[in-house]
C-alpha positions in Angstrom: 11.8 -17.3 -6.5 8.4 -18.9 -6.1 5.3 -17.9 -4.2 2.7 -20.3 -3.0 -0.7 -19.7 -1.6 -1.0 -21.6 1.7 -4.8 -21.6 2.0 -7.8 -20.4 0.1 -9.5 -17.2 1.3 -11.9 -17.8 4.1 -14.6 -15.8 2.2 -15.1 -14.6 -1.3 -15.2 -10.9 -2.3 -18.9 -11.3 -3.2 -21.3 -13.7 -1.7 -23.9 -15.8 -3.4 -26.7 -13.4 -2.5 -24.9 -10.5 -4.1 -24.2 -12.5 -7.2 -27.8 -13.6 -7.5 -28.9 -10.0 -7.1 -26.5 -9.0 -9.9 -27.7 -11.9 -12.1 -31.4 -11.2 -11.3 -31.8 -14.8 -10.2 -34.6 -15.3 -7.7 -34.4 -19.1 -7.2 -32.1 -21.4 -5.2 -31.6 -24.0 -8.0 -28.3 -22.5 -9.2 -26.7 -21.6 -5.8 -24.0 -24.2 -6.1 -23.1 -23.2 -9.7 -23.1 -19.5 -8.7 -20.8 -20.2 -5.7 -18.4 -21.9 -8.1 -18.7 -19.1 -10.5 -17.6 -16.6 -7.8 -14.4 -18.6 -7.1 -13.2 -18.7 -10.7 -13.7 -15.0 -11.5 -12.0 -14.1 -8.2 -9.0 -16.2 -9.2 -9.0 -14.6 -12.7 -9.1 -11.0 -11.3 -6.3 -11.9 -8.8 -4.1 -13.4 -11.5 -4.6 -10.5 -13.9 -3.9 -7.8 -11.2 -1.3 -9.7 -9.1 -3.5 -8.9 -6.0 -5.1 -10.9 -3.3 -8.6 -9.7 -2.7 -9.2 -11.2 0.7 -6.4 -11.6 3.3 -4.8 -15.0 3.4 -1.4 -16.6 3.9 1.4 -17.0 1.3 4.9 -18.3 1.3 7.8 -17.0 -0.8 10.8 -19.3 -1.5 14.2 -18.0 -2.3 17.5 -19.8 -3.0 19.5 -16.8 -1.8 19.0 -13.1 -1.0 18.9 -10.8 -4.0 21.9 -8.6 -4.5 20.2 -5.5 -2.9 18.7 -7.8 -0.1 15.2 -6.6 -1.0 12.5 -9.2 -1.9 9.3 -8.3 -3.6 6.3 -10.0 -1.9 3.5 -10.4 -4.4 0.5 -10.6 -4.5 -0.4 -7.1 -3.3 -1.4 -5.6 -1.0 1.0 -6.8 1.6 -0.8 -7.0 4.9 2.0 -8.3 7.1 5.1 -10.4 7.2 4.6 -13.3 9.6 8.0 -15.0 9.7 11.3 -15.4 7.9 13.1 -18.7 8.0 16.6 -19.6 7.0 17.5 -23.3 6.5 20.9 -24.7 7.3 22.7 -27.4 5.2 21.0 -30.2 7.2 17.5 -28.7 6.5 16.9 -27.3 10.0 15.0 -24.0 9.9 16.0 -21.0 12.0 13.5 -18.2 12.5 15.0 -14.8 11.7 14.4 -12.3 14.5 12.0 -9.5 13.3 14.6 -6.9 14.2 16.8 -8.2 11.4 14.5 -7.3 8.6 12.1 -4.5 7.6 8.8 -4.9 5.8 7.4 -2.2 3.4 3.7 -2.6 3.5 3.0 0.4 1.4 5.0 -0.6 -1.7 3.3 -2.2 -4.8 4.2 -5.0 -4.5 5.1 -5.1 -0.8 8.8 -5.7 0.0 11.0 -7.2 2.7 14.5 -5.9 3.2 17.2 -7.7 5.1 19.0 -5.0 7.3 22.6 -4.1 6.5 25.3 -6.2 8.1 22.9 -9.1 8.8 24.5 -12.4 7.7 21.6 -14.8 7.2 22.9 -17.0 4.4 21.0 -20.3 3.8 22.9 -23.5 3.9 20.4 -25.3 1.8 21.0 -24.5 -1.9 17.4 -24.6 -3.1 14.6 -22.8 -1.3 16.9 -22.1 1.7 14.9 -19.0 2.6 11.1 -19.0 3.3 9.1 -15.8 3.9 5.6 -16.3 5.3 3.3 -13.3 4.7 -0.3 -12.3 4.4 -1.7 -10.4 1.6 -5.2 -9.0 0.8 -7.4 -6.0 1.4 -9.2 -7.2 4.5 -11.1 -10.1 6.0 -14.4 -9.6 4.3 -15.7 -8.9 0.8 -16.6 -5.3 1.9 -12.9 -4.5 2.3 -12.2 -5.2 -1.4 -12.3 -2.1 -3.7 -15.6 -1.8 -5.4 -14.1 -1.8 -8.9 -12.6 -5.3 -8.2 -15.8 -6.6 -6.7 -17.6 -5.3 -9.9 -15.1 -7.1 -12.1 -15.8 -10.4 -10.3 -19.5 -9.8 -10.7 -19.1 -9.0 -14.4 -17.3 -12.3 -14.9 -19.8 -14.2 -12.8 -22.6 -12.8 -15.1 -20.6 -13.5 -18.3 -19.8 -17.1 -17.3 -23.3 -17.7 -16.0 -24.8 -16.6 -19.4 -22.2 -18.5 -21.5 -22.1 -21.9 -19.6 -23.7 -24.1 -22.3 -21.6 -27.0 -23.7 -22.2 -25.7 -27.3 -20.9 -22.2 -27.5 -21.1 -19.8 -30.4 -17.8 -19.3 -32.1 -15.5 -17.5 -29.7 -18.2 -16.6 -27.1 -16.2 -18.1 -24.2 -13.0 -16.4 -25.4 -14.4 -12.9 -25.1 -14.5 -11.2 -21.7 -17.2 -8.7 -20.7 -16.9 -5.3 -22.2 -15.0 -2.9 -19.9 -13.4 -5.6 -17.8 -9.8 -4.9 -19.1 -10.3 -1.2 -18.4 -11.6 -1.9 -14.9 -8.6 -4.2 -14.0 -6.0 -2.0 -15.7 -6.0 0.6 -12.9 -5.5 -2.1 -10.3 -2.7 -4.1 -11.9 0.6 -4.4 -10.0 3.3 -4.0 -12.6 6.7 -5.6 -12.7 9.9 -4.6 -14.4 
């Protein structure tokens, strides 16, 4: 099972103005750097928590349905399942009617269940099932929980302050104090 992000988020959870305010930067000379520093911390927070901060599309690939016919859809939170496709042996996709599956948007991670009695077996042996879904808290940075926005800002500040080519021993390896504790309560755990 593989999940691929289909497009980058349309906005970041914090904008350059908010990051500059957090950094106490009052000039425009570092705006490009600060914008880049927002993307990298957002990606770090998402990877560590297995969450998407802003809604965007993903695709889950399966070779076959799991034994219980339930598929976890990470990252969380699951916003909606867009489409389920099954490929035949020739590679032709068939869109599975939405009445044949059930999405659990409240689970962590979200889940999709193929209803009992539905025979939707792929003919293609590899990645014969594709599930398109959207995940994220909302369409703007204000929809993201404040603790996760603060984690992004803490990393922006840390990487802004430690961006020189010559770094004191281990300075880049250390994350800001309290970051792990902030992210711990938002991690989606797996078994």
